[in-house]
C-alpha positions in Angstrom: 4.1 -18.6 62.0 0.9 -17.9 64.0 -2.6 -17.5 62.7 -2.5 -13.7 62.8 0.5 -13.5 60.5 -0.8 -15.8 57.8 -0.1 -14.0 54.5 -3.2 -12.8 52.6 -2.9 -15.4 49.8 -6.4 -15.2 48.5 -6.7 -11.5 47.7 -4.7 -9.0 45.7 -1.9 -7.5 47.7 -0.4 -4.1 47.1 3.0 -3.9 45.7 4.5 -2.2 48.7 3.5 -5.1 51.0 4.8 -7.6 48.5 8.1 -5.7 48.2 8.5 -5.8 52.0 8.2 -9.6 52.0 11.1 -9.9 49.6 14.6 -10.6 51.0 16.1 -8.1 48.5 15.1 -4.9 46.8 12.9 -5.2 43.8 14.0 -3.8 40.4 11.5 -2.1 38.1 11.3 -5.4 36.0 10.5 -7.3 39.2 7.8 -4.9 40.1 6.3 -5.3 36.6 6.4 -9.0 37.0 4.6 -8.8 40.4 1.9 -6.6 38.8 1.3 -9.3 36.2 1.3 -12.1 38.7 -1.2 -10.4 41.0 -3.6 -9.3 38.3 -5.5 -12.6 38.5 -6.2 -12.3 42.2 -8.4 -9.2 42.2 -11.3 -10.8 44.0 -11.2 -12.9 47.2 -11.7 -16.5 46.0 -11.0 -17.7 49.5 -10.8 -15.4 52.5 -8.0 -15.6 55.1 -10.5 -16.8 57.6 -11.6 -19.7 55.3 -8.0 -20.6 54.8 -7.3 -20.6 58.5 -10.3 -22.7 59.4 -10.3 -25.2 56.5 -6.7 -25.9 55.6 -3.6 -27.2 57.3 -1.0 -24.6 58.2 1.9 -26.1 56.3 4.4 -23.4 57.4 3.5 -24.4 61.0 4.8 -27.9 61.6 1.4 -29.1 62.8 2.8 -32.4 64.0 4.7 -32.9 60.7 7.9 -32.4 62.8 7.9 -34.8 65.8 9.6 -33.1 68.8 10.9 -35.0 71.8 8.0 -35.2 74.3 9.9 -33.1 76.9 9.9 -30.2 74.4 6.2 -30.2 73.7 4.0 -27.7 75.3 1.0 -28.9 77.3 -1.4 -27.5 74.6 0.5 -29.3 71.9 0.6 -32.6 73.9 -3.2 -32.4 74.3 -3.7 -31.7 70.6 -1.8 -34.9 69.7 -4.3 -36.9 71.8 -7.2 -35.8 69.5 -7.9 -37.2 66.1 -5.9 -35.3 63.5 -7.8 -33.2 61.0 -4.8 -33.2 58.6 -1.3 -34.4 58.4 0.6 -37.7 58.8 -1.3 -38.6 62.0 -4.6 -38.7 60.1 -5.8 -42.3 59.9 -7.0 -41.9 56.3 -3.7 -40.5 55.2 -1.8 -43.4 56.9 -4.0 -46.0 55.2 -3.6 -44.3 51.8 0.2 -44.1 52.2 0.4 -47.9 52.8 -1.3 -48.5 49.5 1.8 -47.3 47.6 3.0 -50.6 46.1 6.2 -52.1 44.7 4.5 -52.5 41.4 3.7 -48.8 41.3 7.2 -47.9 42.2 8.5 -50.0 39.3 6.2 -48.3 36.9 7.4 -44.9 38.1 11.1 -45.8 37.8 10.7 -47.1 34.2 8.7 -44.0 33.2 11.3 -41.6 34.7 14.3 -43.2 33.1 12.7 -43.5 29.7 11.3 -40.0 29.8 14.6 -38.4 30.8 16.4 -40.3 28.0 13.8 -39.0 25.5 14.1 -35.5 26.9 17.9 -35.5 26.2 17.5 -37.0 22.8 14.8 -34.5 21.7 16.8 -31.6 23.2 19.7 -32.6 21.0 17.5 -32.8 17.9 15.8 -29.5 18.7 19.1 -27.7 19.0 20.6 -29.4 16.0 17.8 -28.0 13.8 17.6 -24.6 15.5 18.0 -21.5 13.3 18.4 -18.1 14.8 15.5 -16.7 12.8 13.3 -19.2 14.7 13.8 -17.6 18.1 10.4 -15.8 18.0 8.7 -19.1 17.2 10.4 -20.7 20.1 9.2 -17.9 22.5 5.6 -18.2 21.3 5.9 -22.0 21.5 7.1 -21.7 25.1 4.1 -19.5 26.1 1.6 -21.8 24.5 3.4 -24.8 25.9 3.1 -23.4 29.4 -0.6 -22.5 29.0 -1.3 -26.0 27.6 0.5 -27.7 30.4 -1.2 -25.5 33.0 -4.7 -26.2 31.7 -3.8 -29.9 31.3 -2.6 -30.0 34.9 -5.9 -28.4 36.0 -8.0 -30.9 34.0 -6.2 -33.9 35.3 -6.1 -32.6 38.8 -9.8 -31.7 38.8 -10.8 -35.1 37.3 -8.7 -37.1 39.8 -9.7 -34.9 42.8 -13.4 -34.8 42.0 -14.4 -38.2 40.5 -13.7 -41.9 40.9 -12.7 -44.0 43.9 -9.6 -45.5 45.4 -11.5 -48.8 45.2 -11.5 -48.7 41.4 -9.4 -51.5 39.8 -5.9 -50.5 38.7 -6.7 -46.8 38.4 -7.9 -46.3 42.0 -4.8 -47.4 44.0 -2.3 -46.4 41.4 -3.4 -43.0 40.2 -6.3 -41.7 42.4 -4.7 -42.7 45.8 -2.1 -39.9 45.7 -4.7 -37.3 45.2 -6.8 -38.5 48.2 -3.7 -38.7 50.4 -2.6 -35.2 49.3 -5.7 -33.4 50.6 -5.5 -34.9 54.1 -1.7 -34.8 54.3 -0.7 -32.1 51.9 3.0 -32.0 53.1 3.4 -35.7 52.4 4.5 -34.7 48.9 7.5 -33.0 50.4 8.6 -36.4 51.9 8.4 -38.2 48.6 11.6 -38.7 46.6 12.0 -37.6 42.9 10.7 -40.8 41.5 7.5 -41.0 43.6 6.9 -37.2 43.0 7.3 -37.2 39.2 6.7 -40.7 37.9 3.2 -40.2 36.7 3.8 -36.9 35.1 6.8 -38.3 33.3 4.5 -41.1 32.1 2.1 -38.6 30.6 5.0 -36.8 28.8 6.3 -40.1 27.2 3.9 -40.3 24.2 4.6 -36.7 23.2 8.3 -37.1 23.4 8.2 -40.4 21.6 6.1 -39.0 18.8 8.5 -36.0 18.6 11.6 -38.2 18.3 9.8 -40.3 15.6 9.1 -37.1 13.6 12.7 -36.0 13.7 14.0 -39.4 12.5 11.4 -39.9 9.7 10.9 -36.5 8.2 13.2 -34.7 5.8 15.1 -31.6 6.9 12.8 -29.4 4.9 9.8 -30.9 6.6 11.4 -30.5 10.0 12.1 -26.8 9.4 8.6 -26.3 8.2 7.2 -27.9 11.4 9.8 -26.5 13.7 7.4 -24.3 15.7 5.1 -27.2 16.3 8.1 -29.4 17.4 9.3 -26.7 19.8 5.8 -26.4 21.2 5.4 -30.1 21.7 8.9 -30.4 23.3 8.4 -27.4 25.7 4.9 -28.5 26.6 6.1 -32.0 27.4 8.8 -30.5 29.7 6.3 -28.4 31.5 4.0 -31.4 31.9 6.8 -33.6 33.2 7.9 -31.0 35.7 4.4 -30.1 37.0 4.4 -32.2 40.1 7.9 -31.1 41.0 6.7 -27.5 40.8 3.7 -28.6 42.8 6.0 -30.1 45.4 7.9 -26.9 45.7 4.6 -25.0 46.3 4.3 -27.1 49.5 7.9 -26.7 50.6 8.6 -24.0 53.1 12.2 -24.7 54.0 15.4 -25.2 52.0 14.2 -24.2 48.5 17.0 -22.9 46.2 16.9 -19.2 45.6 16.2 -19.6 41.9 13.0 -21.6 42.8 11.9 -18.9 45.2 12.6 -16.2 42.5 10.3 -18.1 40.1 7.6 -18.5 42.7 7.8 -14.9 43.9 7.3 -13.7 40.3 4.6 -16.2 39.5 6.6 -17.8 36.7 5.8 -21.2 38.4 3.1 -22.0 41.0 3.5 -19.8 44.1 3.1 -21.3 47.5 0.4 -18.9 48.8 -1.5 -19.0 45.5 -1.8 -22.8 45.8 -3.0 -22.5 49.4 -6.3 -21.4 47.9 -6.9 -24.9 46.5 -6.2 -26.6 49.8 -9.1 -25.0 51.5 -11.6 -27.8 52.1 -13.6 -29.0 50.1 -10.8 -28.3 47.5 -13.2 -27.2 44.8 -11.1 -24.5 43.0 -7.7 -23.5 41.7 -6.8 -26.8 40.2 -4.0 -25.7 37.7 -0.7 -26.4 39.3 2.0 -25.8 36.7 2.0 -22.0 36.9 -1.5 -21.3 38.1 -1.9 -18.6 35.5 -5.3 -20.0 34.4 -6.8 -20.5 37.8 -8.4 -17.1 38.2 -9.9 -16.8 34.7 -11.3 -20.4 34.9 -12.8 -19.6 38.3 -14.2 -16.3 37.0 -16.2 -18.2 34.3 -17.1 -21.0 36.7 -15.5 -23.5 34.4 -15.1 -26.4 37.0 -18.3 -25.8 38.8 -20.3 -25.8 35.5 -18.6 -29.1 34.5 -19.4 -30.6 37.8 -23.1 -29.6 37.6 -23.4 -31.1 34.2 -21.8 -34.4 35.2 -23.8 -34.6 38.4 -27.1 -33.9 36.6 -26.2 -36.5 33.9 -24.9 -39.3 36.2 -26.2 -38.6 39.7 -22.6 -38.8 41.1 -21.6 -36.2 43.7 -18.3 -34.4 43.1 -15.6 -35.2 45.7 -17.6 -37.9 47.4 -14.6 -40.3 47.7 -12.4 -37.4 48.8 -14.8 -36.5 51.6 -15.0 -40.2 52.7 -11.3 -40.4 53.2 -11.2 -37.0 55.0 -13.7 -38.4 57.5 -11.4 -41.3 58.5 -10.0 -39.5 61.6 -10.4 -42.2 64.2 
């Protein structure tokens, strides 16, 4: 894809243009879904020009795919001799990737296996106590679970992107490092396996799933039925939290995605690829929600993140994204 054909991801697109992008004809239901998914992009948060100049073109290999030297154009060969602005050749990205430790890997493995076990256990308990008349409660719980997970993803993403340093003990190398690496090598997440991609989000879901299982085993059947809507909300919210970074990974994947993932992205049921591109315009100061992205536009409209940053900077004197900028400058 060349620069001219970059899709207009930062402004509302008309339904005809969107329909032409789809590999198959759209049904009336699909058209309605697209109307809903584009409602929150009425104003140009980031223009196409800003996206082109200040973010890596992920659907263009941009040195992420190494070709044999005899297949490289002269222009491409010269570009490889310059310090990389983004991607796996960026010096900062290479340094950050090396900080991924065996201890971190062990933590992620433990969290993934325990979390999956608790997911299966709680799913069985949820189904065991399900009553058909509860279906409306489950639907409402799912909606609120998605919104909670989306806002939570934005809050954590904003906090880790904006504040703190990789040099902080424990937290820095283990939890802030991936956020710094991601901004200067955004497609690195597509090269991570399931464990590295999802370990931390599964860790966040563990307390919720643990508490839920405890409630099922310690409460009476009457109490479980009385609190069933809350239990469904907690379970579905924990699933969305656990899957957030997998959804995030899909938003950076331009080849080989299953059709059902593309369907969910195209109808903005999960985070779409071109919606998330808005966040990856340097200096990465907006559109932090990465589960569905539904809350990005309204939070941007009320200046939620920028207001929080102004309050914190005024109170502490710390500049937002100072550490992020420092790593981005390590190009030589």
